[in-house]
Every structure is written in structure tokens, then in C-alpha cells.
N, CA, C and O atoms as a Maestro MAE file, in Angstrom:
{
 s_m_m2io_version
 :::
 2.0.0
}

f_m_ct {
 s_m_title
 :::
 protein
 m_atom[312] {
  # First column is atom index #
  i_m_mmod_type
  r_m_x_coord
  r_m_y_coord
  r_m_z_coord
  i_m_residue_number
  s_m_chain_name
  s_m_pdb_residue_name
  s_m_pdb_atom_name
  i_m_atomic_number
  :::
  1 25 18.221 -5.828 -0.339 1 A "UNK " " N  " 7
  2 3 18.416 -5.114 -1.541 1 A "UNK " " CA " 6
  3 2 17.078 -5.270 -2.259 1 A "UNK " " C  " 6
  4 15 16.634 -4.597 -3.189 1 A "UNK " " O  " 8
  5 25 16.439 -6.490 -1.508 2 A "UNK " " N  " 7
  6 3 14.909 -6.564 -2.717 2 A "UNK " " CA " 6
  7 2 13.742 -5.537 -2.276 2 A "UNK " " C  " 6
  8 15 12.742 -5.026 -2.779 2 A "UNK " " O  " 8
  9 25 14.551 -5.526 -0.855 3 A "UNK " " N  " 7
  10 3 13.098 -4.350 -0.356 3 A "UNK " " CA " 6
  11 2 12.787 -3.310 -1.150 3 A "UNK " " C  " 6
  12 15 11.718 -3.012 -1.682 3 A "UNK " " O  " 8
  13 25 14.020 -2.705 -1.173 4 A "UNK " " N  " 7
  14 3 14.462 -1.297 -2.116 4 A "UNK " " CA " 6
  15 2 13.574 -1.539 -3.204 4 A "UNK " " C  " 6
  16 15 12.462 -1.051 -3.409 4 A "UNK " " O  " 8
  17 25 14.423 -2.613 -4.070 5 A "UNK " " N  " 7
  18 3 13.849 -3.072 -5.425 5 A "UNK " " CA " 6
  19 2 12.193 -2.732 -5.507 5 A "UNK " " C  " 6
  20 15 11.705 -1.863 -6.230 5 A "UNK " " O  " 8
  21 25 11.561 -3.486 -4.736 6 A "UNK " " N  " 7
  22 3 10.197 -3.929 -4.550 6 A "UNK " " CA " 6
  23 2 9.790 -2.550 -3.964 6 A "UNK " " C  " 6
  24 15 8.805 -2.477 -4.698 6 A "UNK " " O  " 8
  25 25 9.718 -1.230 -3.150 7 A "UNK " " N  " 7
  26 3 9.447 0.167 -2.640 7 A "UNK " " CA " 6
  27 2 9.667 0.738 -4.333 7 A "UNK " " C  " 6
  28 15 8.757 1.160 -5.047 7 A "UNK " " O  " 8
  29 25 10.688 0.651 -4.602 8 A "UNK " " N  " 7
  30 3 10.610 1.206 -6.183 8 A "UNK " " CA " 6
  31 2 9.680 1.033 -7.069 8 A "UNK " " C  " 6
  32 15 9.156 1.891 -7.780 8 A "UNK " " O  " 8
  33 25 9.394 -0.540 -7.005 9 A "UNK " " N  " 7
  34 3 8.492 -1.248 -8.374 9 A "UNK " " CA " 6
  35 2 7.136 -0.685 -7.986 9 A "UNK " " C  " 6
  36 15 6.388 -0.365 -8.909 9 A "UNK " " O  " 8
  37 25 6.566 -0.460 -6.236 10 A "UNK " " N  " 7
  38 3 5.407 0.090 -6.211 10 A "UNK " " CA " 6
  39 2 5.031 1.235 -6.284 10 A "UNK " " C  " 6
  40 15 3.863 1.550 -6.512 10 A "UNK " " O  " 8
  41 25 6.354 2.352 -6.027 11 A "UNK " " N  " 7
  42 3 5.968 3.838 -6.652 11 A "UNK " " CA " 6
  43 2 5.791 3.862 -7.763 11 A "UNK " " C  " 6
  44 15 4.704 4.320 -8.111 11 A "UNK " " O  " 8
  45 25 6.501 3.513 -8.564 12 A "UNK " " N  " 7
  46 3 6.536 3.103 -9.935 12 A "UNK " " CA " 6
  47 2 5.346 2.883 -10.694 12 A "UNK " " C  " 6
  48 15 5.157 3.409 -11.791 12 A "UNK " " O  " 8
  49 25 4.292 1.878 -9.954 13 A "UNK " " N  " 7
  50 3 3.144 1.269 -10.584 13 A "UNK " " CA " 6
  51 2 2.291 1.944 -9.590 13 A "UNK " " C  " 6
  52 15 1.176 1.443 -9.446 13 A "UNK " " O  " 8
  53 25 2.608 3.081 -8.798 14 A "UNK " " N  " 7
  54 3 1.274 3.779 -7.930 14 A "UNK " " CA " 6
  55 2 0.470 2.563 -7.506 14 A "UNK " " C  " 6
  56 15 -0.746 2.629 -7.686 14 A "UNK " " O  " 8
  57 25 1.083 1.234 -6.857 15 A "UNK " " N  " 7
  58 3 0.205 0.255 -5.865 15 A "UNK " " CA " 6
  59 2 -0.073 0.743 -4.653 15 A "UNK " " C  " 6
  60 15 0.445 1.643 -3.992 15 A "UNK " " O  " 8
  61 25 -1.263 -0.223 -4.394 16 A "UNK " " N  " 7
  62 3 -1.388 0.260 -2.552 16 A "UNK " " CA " 6
  63 2 -0.365 -0.558 -1.801 16 A "UNK " " C  " 6
  64 15 0.357 0.093 -1.046 16 A "UNK " " O  " 8
  65 25 -0.161 -1.874 -1.864 17 A "UNK " " N  " 7
  66 3 0.264 -2.857 -1.178 17 A "UNK " " CA " 6
  67 2 1.534 -3.628 -2.048 17 A "UNK " " C  " 6
  68 15 1.206 -3.937 -3.194 17 A "UNK " " O  " 8
  69 25 2.458 -3.858 -1.787 18 A "UNK " " N  " 7
  70 3 3.627 -4.953 -1.916 18 A "UNK " " CA " 6
  71 2 3.683 -6.289 -1.058 18 A "UNK " " C  " 6
  72 15 3.494 -6.258 0.158 18 A "UNK " " O  " 8
  73 25 3.884 -7.171 -1.576 19 A "UNK " " N  " 7
  74 3 4.170 -8.309 -0.928 19 A "UNK " " CA " 6
  75 2 5.269 -9.124 -1.260 19 A "UNK " " C  " 6
  76 15 5.355 -9.704 -2.342 19 A "UNK " " O  " 8
  77 25 6.151 -9.190 -0.327 20 A "UNK " " N  " 7
  78 3 7.690 -10.140 -0.707 20 A "UNK " " CA " 6
  79 2 7.109 -11.791 -0.547 20 A "UNK " " C  " 6
  80 15 6.564 -11.894 0.552 20 A "UNK " " O  " 8
  81 25 7.080 -12.747 -1.115 21 A "UNK " " N  " 7
  82 3 6.925 -13.910 -0.722 21 A "UNK " " CA " 6
  83 2 8.537 -14.250 -0.681 21 A "UNK " " C  " 6
  84 15 9.392 -13.866 -1.479 21 A "UNK " " O  " 8
  85 25 8.727 -15.218 0.667 22 A "UNK " " N  " 7
  86 3 10.211 -15.405 0.228 22 A "UNK " " CA " 6
  87 2 10.205 -16.857 1.214 22 A "UNK " " C  " 6
  88 15 9.368 -17.085 2.087 22 A "UNK " " O  " 8
  89 25 11.353 -17.757 0.836 23 A "UNK " " N  " 7
  90 3 11.432 -18.600 1.560 23 A "UNK " " CA " 6
  91 2 12.649 -18.783 2.484 23 A "UNK " " C  " 6
  92 15 12.928 -19.870 2.989 23 A "UNK " " O  " 8
  93 25 13.594 -17.277 2.737 24 A "UNK " " N  " 7
  94 3 14.239 -17.046 3.473 24 A "UNK " " CA " 6
  95 2 14.044 -15.654 3.826 24 A "UNK " " C  " 6
  96 15 14.136 -14.676 3.084 24 A "UNK " " O  " 8
  97 25 13.728 -15.702 5.204 25 A "UNK " " N  " 7
  98 3 13.063 -14.679 6.312 25 A "UNK " " CA " 6
  99 2 14.208 -13.844 6.188 25 A "UNK " " C  " 6
  100 15 15.340 -14.056 5.752 25 A "UNK " " O  " 8
  101 25 13.529 -12.629 6.778 26 A "UNK " " N  " 7
  102 3 14.403 -11.496 7.839 26 A "UNK " " CA " 6
  103 2 14.827 -12.246 9.128 26 A "UNK " " C  " 6
  104 15 14.118 -13.106 9.650 26 A "UNK " " O  " 8
  105 25 16.140 -11.825 9.644 27 A "UNK " " N  " 7
  106 3 16.593 -12.482 10.586 27 A "UNK " " CA " 6
  107 2 15.333 -12.018 12.162 27 A "UNK " " C  " 6
  108 15 15.182 -12.839 13.067 27 A "UNK " " O  " 8
  109 25 14.791 -11.005 12.174 28 A "UNK " " N  " 7
  110 3 14.361 -10.127 13.010 28 A "UNK " " CA " 6
  111 2 12.773 -10.714 13.212 28 A "UNK " " C  " 6
  112 15 11.997 -10.526 14.149 28 A "UNK " " O  " 8
  113 25 12.531 -11.814 11.455 29 A "UNK " " N  " 7
  114 3 10.844 -11.919 11.730 29 A "UNK " " CA " 6
  115 2 11.126 -13.924 11.507 29 A "UNK " " C  " 6
  116 15 12.000 -14.575 10.935 29 A "UNK " " O  " 8
  117 25 9.930 -14.288 12.264 30 A "UNK " " N  " 7
  118 3 10.009 -15.335 11.952 30 A "UNK " " CA " 6
  119 2 8.111 -15.642 11.401 30 A "UNK " " C  " 6
  120 15 7.587 -16.680 10.996 30 A "UNK " " O  " 8
  121 25 7.837 -15.003 11.503 31 A "UNK " " N  " 7
  122 3 6.187 -15.136 10.707 31 A "UNK " " CA " 6
  123 2 6.019 -13.945 9.960 31 A "UNK " " C  " 6
  124 15 6.923 -13.110 9.924 31 A "UNK " " O  " 8
  125 25 4.767 -13.759 9.259 32 A "UNK " " N  " 7
  126 3 4.725 -12.792 7.874 32 A "UNK " " CA " 6
  127 2 4.197 -11.490 8.849 32 A "UNK " " C  " 6
  128 15 3.418 -11.542 9.801 32 A "UNK " " O  " 8
  129 25 4.765 -10.531 8.381 33 A "UNK " " N  " 7
  130 3 4.752 -9.121 9.101 33 A "UNK " " CA " 6
  131 2 5.105 -8.321 8.371 33 A "UNK " " C  " 6
  132 15 5.571 -8.776 7.326 33 A "UNK " " O  " 8
  133 25 5.076 -6.549 8.533 34 A "UNK " " N  " 7
  134 3 5.311 -5.969 7.787 34 A "UNK " " CA " 6
  135 2 6.965 -5.063 8.686 34 A "UNK " " C  " 6
  136 15 7.318 -4.712 9.812 34 A "UNK " " O  " 8
  137 25 7.543 -5.064 7.124 35 A "UNK " " N  " 7
  138 3 8.838 -4.539 7.339 35 A "UNK " " CA " 6
  139 2 9.145 -2.781 6.375 35 A "UNK " " C  " 6
  140 15 10.048 -3.005 5.569 35 A "UNK " " O  " 8
  141 25 8.891 -1.945 6.312 36 A "UNK " " N  " 7
  142 3 9.597 -0.521 6.237 36 A "UNK " " CA " 6
  143 2 8.142 -0.645 4.773 36 A "UNK " " C  " 6
  144 15 8.399 -0.502 3.577 36 A "UNK " " O  " 8
  145 25 6.895 -0.899 5.271 37 A "UNK " " N  " 7
  146 3 6.306 -0.668 4.425 37 A "UNK " " CA " 6
  147 2 5.414 -1.757 3.545 37 A "UNK " " C  " 6
  148 15 4.221 -1.679 3.251 37 A "UNK " " O  " 8
  149 25 6.405 -2.833 3.208 38 A "UNK " " N  " 7
  150 3 6.765 -4.245 2.554 38 A "UNK " " CA " 6
  151 2 5.994 -5.072 3.530 38 A "UNK " " C  " 6
  152 15 6.388 -5.063 4.696 38 A "UNK " " O  " 8
  153 25 5.021 -5.735 3.233 39 A "UNK " " N  " 7
  154 3 4.786 -6.943 3.538 39 A "UNK " " CA " 6
  155 2 5.534 -8.545 3.295 39 A "UNK " " C  " 6
  156 15 5.359 -9.217 2.279 39 A "UNK " " O  " 8
  157 25 6.169 -8.852 4.168 40 A "UNK " " N  " 7
  158 3 6.747 -9.834 4.385 40 A "UNK " " CA " 6
  159 2 6.157 -11.270 4.606 40 A "UNK " " C  " 6
  160 15 5.394 -11.376 5.567 40 A "UNK " " O  " 8
  161 25 6.472 -12.724 3.631 41 A "UNK " " N  " 7
  162 3 5.862 -14.094 4.012 41 A "UNK " " CA " 6
  163 2 6.153 -15.367 3.376 41 A "UNK " " C  " 6
  164 15 6.584 -15.507 2.232 41 A "UNK " " O  " 8
  165 25 5.923 -16.141 4.080 42 A "UNK " " N  " 7
  166 3 6.469 -17.549 3.162 42 A "UNK " " CA " 6
  167 2 5.446 -17.733 2.475 42 A "UNK " " C  " 6
  168 15 4.415 -17.068 2.572 42 A "UNK " " O  " 8
  169 25 5.710 -19.020 1.415 43 A "UNK " " N  " 7
  170 3 5.177 -19.255 0.846 43 A "UNK " " CA " 6
  171 2 3.476 -20.071 1.300 43 A "UNK " " C  " 6
  172 15 2.369 -19.979 0.771 43 A "UNK " " O  " 8
  173 25 3.932 -20.775 2.398 44 A "UNK " " N  " 7
  174 3 2.820 -21.275 3.351 44 A "UNK " " CA " 6
  175 2 1.786 -20.302 3.351 44 A "UNK " " C  " 6
  176 15 0.609 -20.404 3.004 44 A "UNK " " O  " 8
  177 25 2.661 -18.996 3.961 45 A "UNK " " N  " 7
  178 3 1.361 -17.882 4.232 45 A "UNK " " CA " 6
  179 2 0.591 -17.380 3.113 45 A "UNK " " C  " 6
  180 15 -0.592 -17.066 2.981 45 A "UNK " " O  " 8
  181 25 1.402 -17.392 2.494 46 A "UNK " " N  " 7
  182 3 1.110 -16.638 0.783 46 A "UNK " " CA " 6
  183 2 -0.635 -16.276 0.644 46 A "UNK " " C  " 6
  184 15 -1.046 -15.115 0.645 46 A "UNK " " O  " 8
  185 25 -1.143 -16.949 0.578 47 A "UNK " " N  " 7
  186 3 -2.825 -17.457 0.398 47 A "UNK " " CA " 6
  187 2 -3.200 -16.406 1.638 47 A "UNK " " C  " 6
  188 15 -3.670 -15.284 1.453 47 A "UNK " " O  " 8
  189 25 -2.974 -16.844 2.616 48 A "UNK " " N  " 7
  190 3 -3.758 -16.697 3.562 48 A "UNK " " CA " 6
  191 2 -3.436 -14.515 4.134 48 A "UNK " " C  " 6
  192 15 -4.038 -13.706 4.840 48 A "UNK " " O  " 8
  193 25 -2.096 -14.498 3.222 49 A "UNK " " N  " 7
  194 3 -1.864 -12.689 3.476 49 A "UNK " " CA " 6
  195 2 -2.035 -12.211 2.259 49 A "UNK " " C  " 6
  196 15 -1.772 -11.011 2.180 49 A "UNK " " O  " 8
  197 25 -2.476 -12.854 1.014 50 A "UNK " " N  " 7
  198 3 -3.180 -12.043 0.091 50 A "UNK " " CA " 6
  199 2 -4.434 -11.978 0.523 50 A "UNK " " C  " 6
  200 15 -4.971 -10.871 0.510 50 A "UNK " " O  " 8
  201 25 -5.190 -13.150 1.006 51 A "UNK " " N  " 7
  202 3 -6.960 -12.780 0.996 51 A "UNK " " CA " 6
  203 2 -6.813 -11.803 1.976 51 A "UNK " " C  " 6
  204 15 -7.408 -10.752 1.738 51 A "UNK " " O  " 8
  205 25 -6.035 -11.881 3.255 52 A "UNK " " N  " 7
  206 3 -6.784 -10.859 4.147 52 A "UNK " " CA " 6
  207 2 -6.216 -9.066 3.159 52 A "UNK " " C  " 6
  208 15 -6.996 -8.114 3.164 52 A "UNK " " O  " 8
  209 25 -5.205 -8.998 2.638 53 A "UNK " " N  " 7
  210 3 -4.561 -7.566 2.349 53 A "UNK " " CA " 6
  211 2 -5.570 -7.611 0.905 53 A "UNK " " C  " 6
  212 15 -5.606 -6.636 0.154 53 A "UNK " " O  " 8
  213 25 -6.306 -8.768 0.658 54 A "UNK " " N  " 7
  214 3 -7.139 -8.265 -1.047 54 A "UNK " " CA " 6
  215 2 -8.855 -7.388 0.380 54 A "UNK " " C  " 6
  216 15 -9.336 -6.255 0.420 54 A "UNK " " O  " 8
  217 25 -9.111 -8.438 1.073 55 A "UNK " " N  " 7
  218 3 -10.242 -7.816 1.357 55 A "UNK " " CA " 6
  219 2 -10.038 -6.113 2.119 55 A "UNK " " C  " 6
  220 15 -10.801 -5.149 2.185 55 A "UNK " " O  " 8
  221 25 -9.148 -6.267 2.429 56 A "UNK " " N  " 7
  222 3 -8.693 -4.794 2.937 56 A "UNK " " CA " 6
  223 2 -8.177 -4.069 1.789 56 A "UNK " " C  " 6
  224 15 -7.479 -3.150 2.216 56 A "UNK " " O  " 8
  225 25 -8.212 -4.076 0.523 57 A "UNK " " N  " 7
  226 3 -8.069 -3.366 -0.547 57 A "UNK " " CA " 6
  227 2 -9.901 -2.852 -1.019 57 A "UNK " " C  " 6
  228 15 -10.509 -1.837 -1.360 57 A "UNK " " O  " 8
  229 25 -10.150 -4.200 -0.774 58 A "UNK " " N  " 7
  230 3 -11.620 -4.100 -1.233 58 A "UNK " " CA " 6
  231 2 -12.614 -2.817 -0.119 58 A "UNK " " C  " 6
  232 15 -13.328 -2.015 -0.722 58 A "UNK " " O  " 8
  233 25 -12.562 -2.758 1.320 59 A "UNK " " N  " 7
  234 3 -12.961 -2.535 2.195 59 A "UNK " " CA " 6
  235 2 -12.606 -0.834 1.568 59 A "UNK " " C  " 6
  236 15 -13.492 -0.005 1.363 59 A "UNK " " O  " 8
  237 25 -11.073 -0.584 1.334 60 A "UNK " " N  " 7
  238 3 -10.926 0.731 1.697 60 A "UNK " " CA " 6
  239 2 -11.028 1.991 -0.187 60 A "UNK " " C  " 6
  240 15 -10.821 3.174 -0.459 60 A "UNK " " O  " 8
  241 25 -11.551 0.471 -1.107 61 A "UNK " " N  " 7
  242 3 -11.893 1.220 -1.973 61 A "UNK " " CA " 6
  243 2 -13.545 1.369 -1.965 61 A "UNK " " C  " 6
  244 15 -14.119 2.139 -2.735 61 A "UNK " " O  " 8
  245 25 -14.212 0.573 -1.041 62 A "UNK " " N  " 7
  246 3 -15.664 0.932 -0.626 62 A "UNK " " CA " 6
  247 2 -15.560 2.618 -0.347 62 A "UNK " " C  " 6
  248 15 -16.028 3.554 -0.995 62 A "UNK " " O  " 8
  249 25 -14.621 2.587 1.084 63 A "UNK " " N  " 7
  250 3 -14.987 3.826 1.096 63 A "UNK " " CA " 6
  251 2 -14.504 5.455 1.025 63 A "UNK " " C  " 6
  252 15 -14.955 6.530 1.420 63 A "UNK " " O  " 8
  253 25 -13.401 5.014 0.335 64 A "UNK " " N  " 7
  254 3 -12.895 5.862 -1.015 64 A "UNK " " CA " 6
  255 2 -14.562 6.239 -2.040 64 A "UNK " " C  " 6
  256 15 -14.671 7.317 -2.625 64 A "UNK " " O  " 8
  257 25 -15.342 5.503 -2.071 65 A "UNK " " N  " 7
  258 3 -16.255 5.228 -3.226 65 A "UNK " " CA " 6
  259 2 -17.766 6.498 -2.597 65 A "UNK " " C  " 6
  260 15 -18.482 7.310 -3.185 65 A "UNK " " O  " 8
  261 25 -17.647 6.069 -1.260 66 A "UNK " " N  " 7
  262 3 -18.899 6.454 -0.128 66 A "UNK " " CA " 6
  263 2 -18.448 7.915 -0.011 66 A "UNK " " C  " 6
  264 15 -19.265 8.731 0.417 66 A "UNK " " O  " 8
  265 25 -16.726 8.472 -0.493 67 A "UNK " " N  " 7
  266 3 -16.990 9.409 -0.088 67 A "UNK " " CA " 6
  267 2 -16.547 10.377 -0.915 67 A "UNK " " C  " 6
  268 15 -16.367 11.556 -0.609 67 A "UNK " " O  " 8
  269 25 -16.347 9.797 -2.117 68 A "UNK " " N  " 7
  270 3 -17.032 10.843 -4.001 68 A "UNK " " CA " 6
  271 2 -17.618 11.566 -3.858 68 A "UNK " " C  " 6
  272 15 -18.733 11.147 -3.547 68 A "UNK " " O  " 8
  273 25 -17.552 12.755 -3.902 69 A "UNK " " N  " 7
  274 3 -18.702 13.699 -4.187 69 A "UNK " " CA " 6
  275 2 -19.457 13.719 -3.222 69 A "UNK " " C  " 6
  276 15 -20.635 14.002 -3.443 69 A "UNK " " O  " 8
  277 25 -19.236 13.569 -2.515 70 A "UNK " " N  " 7
  278 3 -20.014 13.515 -0.919 70 A "UNK " " CA " 6
  279 2 -20.468 14.949 -0.550 70 A "UNK " " C  " 6
  280 15 -21.477 14.934 0.156 70 A "UNK " " O  " 8
  281 25 -20.152 15.771 -0.742 71 A "UNK " " N  " 7
  282 3 -20.336 17.370 -1.003 71 A "UNK " " CA " 6
  283 2 -21.413 17.447 -2.123 71 A "UNK " " C  " 6
  284 15 -22.324 18.082 -1.592 71 A "UNK " " O  " 8
  285 25 -21.713 17.199 -3.131 72 A "UNK " " N  " 7
  286 3 -22.547 16.769 -4.155 72 A "UNK " " CA " 6
  287 2 -23.956 16.093 -3.930 72 A "UNK " " C  " 6
  288 15 -25.105 16.459 -4.178 72 A "UNK " " O  " 8
  289 25 -23.397 14.938 -3.351 73 A "UNK " " N  " 7
  290 3 -24.865 13.964 -2.802 73 A "UNK " " CA " 6
  291 2 -25.098 14.801 -1.954 73 A "UNK " " C  " 6
  292 15 -26.233 15.206 -2.207 73 A "UNK " " O  " 8
  293 25 -24.616 15.445 -0.872 74 A "UNK " " N  " 7
  294 3 -25.770 16.097 0.023 74 A "UNK " " CA " 6
  295 2 -26.491 17.303 -0.362 74 A "UNK " " C  " 6
  296 15 -27.551 17.551 0.214 74 A "UNK " " O  " 8
  297 25 -26.054 18.070 -1.252 75 A "UNK " " N  " 7
  298 3 -26.602 19.095 -1.977 75 A "UNK " " CA " 6
  299 2 -28.109 18.538 -3.063 75 A "UNK " " C  " 6
  300 15 -29.165 19.115 -3.320 75 A "UNK " " O  " 8
  301 25 -27.627 17.342 -3.431 76 A "UNK " " N  " 7
  302 3 -28.848 16.549 -4.476 76 A "UNK " " CA " 6
  303 2 -30.210 16.672 -2.702 76 A "UNK " " C  " 6
  304 15 -31.345 17.146 -2.659 76 A "UNK " " O  " 8
  305 25 -29.507 16.128 -1.754 77 A "UNK " " N  " 7
  306 3 -30.816 15.378 -0.862 77 A "UNK " " CA " 6
  307 2 -31.257 16.476 -0.548 77 A "UNK " " C  " 6
  308 15 -32.400 16.347 -0.109 77 A "UNK " " O  " 8
  309 25 -30.670 18.253 -0.556 78 A "UNK " " N  " 7
  310 3 -31.301 19.294 0.631 78 A "UNK " " CA " 6
  311 2 -32.273 19.843 -0.471 78 A "UNK " " C  " 6
  312 15 -33.082 20.729 -0.194 78 A "UNK " " O  " 8
  :::
 }
 m_bond[311] {
  # First column is bond index #
  i_m_from
  i_m_to
  i_m_order
  :::
  1 1 2 1
  2 2 3 1
  3 3 4 2
  4 3 5 1
  5 5 6 1
  6 6 7 1
  7 7 8 2
  8 7 9 1
  9 9 10 1
  10 10 11 1
  11 11 12 2
  12 11 13 1
  13 13 14 1
  14 14 15 1
  15 15 16 2
  16 15 17 1
  17 17 18 1
  18 18 19 1
  19 19 20 2
  20 19 21 1
  21 21 22 1
  22 22 23 1
  23 23 24 2
  24 23 25 1
  25 25 26 1
  26 26 27 1
  27 27 28 2
  28 27 29 1
  29 29 30 1
  30 30 31 1
  31 31 32 2
  32 31 33 1
  33 33 34 1
  34 34 35 1
  35 35 36 2
  36 35 37 1
  37 37 38 1
  38 38 39 1
  39 39 40 2
  40 39 41 1
  41 41 42 1
  42 42 43 1
  43 43 44 2
  44 43 45 1
  45 45 46 1
  46 46 47 1
  47 47 48 2
  48 47 49 1
  49 49 50 1
  50 50 51 1
  51 51 52 2
  52 51 53 1
  53 53 54 1
  54 54 55 1
  55 55 56 2
  56 55 57 1
  57 57 58 1
  58 58 59 1
  59 59 60 2
  60 59 61 1
  61 61 62 1
  62 62 63 1
  63 63 64 2
  64 63 65 1
  65 65 66 1
  66 66 67 1
  67 67 68 2
  68 67 69 1
  69 69 70 1
  70 70 71 1
  71 71 72 2
  72 71 73 1
  73 73 74 1
  74 74 75 1
  75 75 76 2
  76 75 77 1
  77 77 78 1
  78 78 79 1
  79 79 80 2
  80 79 81 1
  81 81 82 1
  82 82 83 1
  83 83 84 2
  84 83 85 1
  85 85 86 1
  86 86 87 1
  87 87 88 2
  88 87 89 1
  89 89 90 1
  90 90 91 1
  91 91 92 2
  92 91 93 1
  93 93 94 1
  94 94 95 1
  95 95 96 2
  96 95 97 1
  97 97 98 1
  98 98 99 1
  99 99 100 2
  100 99 101 1
  101 101 102 1
  102 102 103 1
  103 103 104 2
  104 103 105 1
  105 105 106 1
  106 106 107 1
  107 107 108 2
  108 107 109 1
  109 109 110 1
  110 110 111 1
  111 111 112 2
  112 111 113 1
  113 113 114 1
  114 114 115 1
  115 115 116 2
  116 115 117 1
  117 117 118 1
  118 118 119 1
  119 119 120 2
  120 119 121 1
  121 121 122 1
  122 122 123 1
  123 123 124 2
  124 123 125 1
  125 125 126 1
  126 126 127 1
  127 127 128 2
  128 127 129 1
  129 129 130 1
  130 130 131 1
  131 131 132 2
  132 131 133 1
  133 133 134 1
  134 134 135 1
  135 135 136 2
  136 135 137 1
  137 137 138 1
  138 138 139 1
  139 139 140 2
  140 139 141 1
  141 141 142 1
  142 142 143 1
  143 143 144 2
  144 143 145 1
  145 145 146 1
  146 146 147 1
  147 147 148 2
  148 147 149 1
  149 149 150 1
  150 150 151 1
  151 151 152 2
  152 151 153 1
  153 153 154 1
  154 154 155 1
  155 155 156 2
  156 155 157 1
  157 157 158 1
  158 158 159 1
  159 159 160 2
  160 159 161 1
  161 161 162 1
  162 162 163 1
  163 163 164 2
  164 163 165 1
  165 165 166 1
  166 166 167 1
  167 167 168 2
  168 167 169 1
  169 169 170 1
  170 170 171 1
  171 171 172 2
  172 171 173 1
  173 173 174 1
  174 174 175 1
  175 175 176 2
  176 175 177 1
  177 177 178 1
  178 178 179 1
  179 179 180 2
  180 179 181 1
  181 181 182 1
  182 182 183 1
  183 183 184 2
  184 183 185 1
  185 185 186 1
  186 186 187 1
  187 187 188 2
  188 187 189 1
  189 189 190 1
  190 190 191 1
  191 191 192 2
  192 191 193 1
  193 193 194 1
  194 194 195 1
  195 195 196 2
  196 195 197 1
  197 197 198 1
  198 198 199 1
  199 199 200 2
  200 199 201 1
  201 201 202 1
  202 202 203 1
  203 203 204 2
  204 203 205 1
  205 205 206 1
  206 206 207 1
  207 207 208 2
  208 207 209 1
  209 209 210 1
  210 210 211 1
  211 211 212 2
  212 211 213 1
  213 213 214 1
  214 214 215 1
  215 215 216 2
  216 215 217 1
  217 217 218 1
  218 218 219 1
  219 219 220 2
  220 219 221 1
  221 221 222 1
  222 222 223 1
  223 223 224 2
  224 223 225 1
  225 225 226 1
  226 226 227 1
  227 227 228 2
  228 227 229 1
  229 229 230 1
  230 230 231 1
  231 231 232 2
  232 231 233 1
  233 233 234 1
  234 234 235 1
  235 235 236 2
  236 235 237 1
  237 237 238 1
  238 238 239 1
  239 239 240 2
  240 239 241 1
  241 241 242 1
  242 242 243 1
  243 243 244 2
  244 243 245 1
  245 245 246 1
  246 246 247 1
  247 247 248 2
  248 247 249 1
  249 249 250 1
  250 250 251 1
  251 251 252 2
  252 251 253 1
  253 253 254 1
  254 254 255 1
  255 255 256 2
  256 255 257 1
  257 257 258 1
  258 258 259 1
  259 259 260 2
  260 259 261 1
  261 261 262 1
  262 262 263 1
  263 263 264 2
  264 263 265 1
  265 265 266 1
  266 266 267 1
  267 267 268 2
  268 267 269 1
  269 269 270 1
  270 270 271 1
  271 271 272 2
  272 271 273 1
  273 273 274 1
  274 274 275 1
  275 275 276 2
  276 275 277 1
  277 277 278 1
  278 278 279 1
  279 279 280 2
  280 279 281 1
  281 281 282 1
  282 282 283 1
  283 283 284 2
  284 283 285 1
  285 285 286 1
  286 286 287 1
  287 287 288 2
  288 287 289 1
  289 289 290 1
  290 290 291 1
  291 291 292 2
  292 291 293 1
  293 293 294 1
  294 294 295 1
  295 295 296 2
  296 295 297 1
  297 297 298 1
  298 298 299 1
  299 299 300 2
  300 299 301 1
  301 301 302 1
  302 302 303 1
  303 303 304 2
  304 303 305 1
  305 305 306 1
  306 306 307 1
  307 307 308 2
  308 307 309 1
  309 309 310 1
  310 310 311 1
  311 311 312 2
  :::
 }
}
């Protein structure tokens, strides 16, 4: 039920990433990982997972920024 709620919250907030931090990992997961598009980890892993995902979001934003108005920038160069 938590995964469904978190997925709904993710869509409602138009967020890119959701992380579920828990003491009770799903039976088929021993360490952090992704399930149904949601990152799941323990409290001990949360800081490391958040750091990695934050870096990923920064790179994604940089990439989007570089692609923004690419056509207009090329025209200005020519």
C-alpha cells in the first residue's frame, strides 16, 4: 500500500524521484533498490542513496539546460 501511495504522491507533486526509507524491507529485497519505480532503502542506507540520487538529478538538470533552446543557439552562431 505504501508504494501505491508514494506513486500517487510522486505524480501529484510532479516529482522525478521518490524514496521510501523503511525498517521493514520487502521480502524480495535485502539492500536498497528500485521496485515499481520507487527507490527503497533502510535508514542506514538513506544518506548514501540520497546523495547518489541528488547527483543524478543535478546531472539531469544540466543536460536539460544544455538542450534548451539548442536550435536558437545554433542559429545565433551561424
